[in-house]
N, C-alpha and C positions, 0 to 999 in steps of 0.2 A: 692669639698672636702666634705666628709660625715659629717653631723652634729654630729653624735654620737662620732666621734673621738674628736671633740672639747669639748663636754660635758664631756667625759671621762677624757680628759686632764685637764679640769677645776677642776674636782673632785680630781685629783692627786695633783694639786697645793694647794688645801685646805688641803689635808693630809700633804703635805710638810710643809705648814705653821704651822700646828698643831705640827709638830715635832720639831719646834724651841725650845720649852720649854725643851725638853729632852736633847738638846745639853748642857745645863748648868749642867747636872748631870753626868759628865764623871766618869765611873767606870773603873779603870785600867789605867795604863800608856800608852801613845801613843808610839808605836814602830817606828823604822825608816821606816818600810813599811807603817805604818799609815800616817806618815808625808809626805812620798813620794806621797802617794795616794792623800792626801789633796792638795799638791802643784800641782800635775798633773790635778786634778779636777778643780782647780781654773784656771790653764793655759788653759785647754780645754774649760771651760765655757766662758772665755774671748774671745777665738777664735770663739765660737759659736755665741756670741753676735755680734762681728764685722762682721763675715761672714753673719749673718742674716740681719744686716743693709745693706750690699752690695746687698743681694738678694731682700730685700724689695724695694730697689731703682732701681736695674738694670734688674730684671726679666721681661720677656715678658709674663709671665703666672700668672694668679691670684692665683692659688693654691700655686705656688712657692713663690710668694710675701707674701701670708698669712703665709706660713710655716716659712719664714724668719723672719717675725714680731713675730711669736710665739717663735722662738728661742731667739730673743732679750728679750722678756718679761720673759720667763721661766728661761733662763740661767742667766739673771740679778738677778732674785729672788733667784735662787739656789746659785749663787755666793755670794750674800749678806749673806745668811745663812751659807755658807761654810766658809766665812771669820770669823764668830763668832767661829767656831770650830778651825780654824787656829790659832786664837788668844789664845784659851785655850791650845793648844798643842805646841805653840811656832813656828809656821810656818809663815813666811812673805809672804803675797800674791805677786804674780809676778806683775811687773810694765809694762811689754810689752809682746807681742806675742812671741812665740818661733820662731826660724828662719824658721822652716818648715811651721808653720801656717802663718807667714808673707809672705812666698813665695806663698802659696796657695791663700792667699788673693790678692796678687799682680797679680797672674795669672788670677783669677776670674775677677778682675777689668778690665783686658784687653780683656775680652770676652763680647759678647752681644747676645741678642736674644736667639734662641734655643740652640746655642753653650754654652752660659752661663748657661742656665737652666740645660742642661745635665751634665755639669761639676759640678755644685753645687749639684745636686741630687746625683751624684756618690759620691762626698765627704761626704755628709751627711749620706748616707747609710753606708759607710765604718766607719766613725767616730762614729756613734751611735751604730753600731754593736760592735766595740771595747770598747766603753765607757760602754755599758751595761755589758759586761763581767767584766770590771774592777770594776764597782760599785757593781755588785753581788758578786764578789770575795771578796772585802773588807767587804761587809756586812756580809759575812759568816765567815771570818777568821781574821778580825781586832782585835787588842788588846784593843783599847780604845772604850768604849761604845758610846761615843759621835761621834766618827768617823764612827763606825758601823751603828749608827742610821742615820747619814747624808747620808751614802752610800746606806742604804736601801731605804730611802725616794727618793734619787736621782735616784736609779734604777727604781723606779716606773715611774718617769717622763720621763727618757731616754727611757724606754720601750714603752711608748706611742708615743714619738717622732719617734722612729724607726718604729712603725706601721704606723704612718702618712706618713713618707717619703717612705715607701714601697708602699703605695697606690699611691702616686704621681709618683713614679718610674714606676709602672705598667701602669698608665695612659699615661706616656710619653715613654713607651717601652725602659726604661733605665735599664741596668743590670751592674753589676760590676764584673769584673774578678779579680783574686788575684793580678796579675802583675799591672794592671791599678789602683787598689785600693791602693796599697802601694805607688804609685807615687802621688796620689791625697790627701792622708791624712797626717796630721802632727802628729797624735797620734796613 
């Protein structure tokens, strides 16, 4: 994996950490859409952490293992920060994975070797593409400044993750078609 992707991602994490202070200064009430976004972001982040743990343990490829570990680290950090926003706007963080994310996790746990790697890469491509759209949309049109700030910071990190997984997918000759992608993603 290219070093510049990790340096770039590390810079994003520093920016994300710097944004924590802005979360305490919410301007505007959180709409139902803001609350839904925060809940979904927390749910998706929890899935990324658990799927990343599976990848770092089960993958047969060093790049996939490293990406999985990066998901654990970055999405844990993002989740902790998003929980602060959730607390401000009255959203209770989810306690468990969604049924779709749990099904994906179970399916991945049943795979091994190159089969696992391809399925995980496909799921991460699909998830990060959808997540980037959601984060960018909320950053642009949210009601609560705290939620918009969190979404903006999150979009930066998710964008870097998407670039990383695209590089891994290219190296593994993995593509995602729309039918297959909807079957692999919980979000």
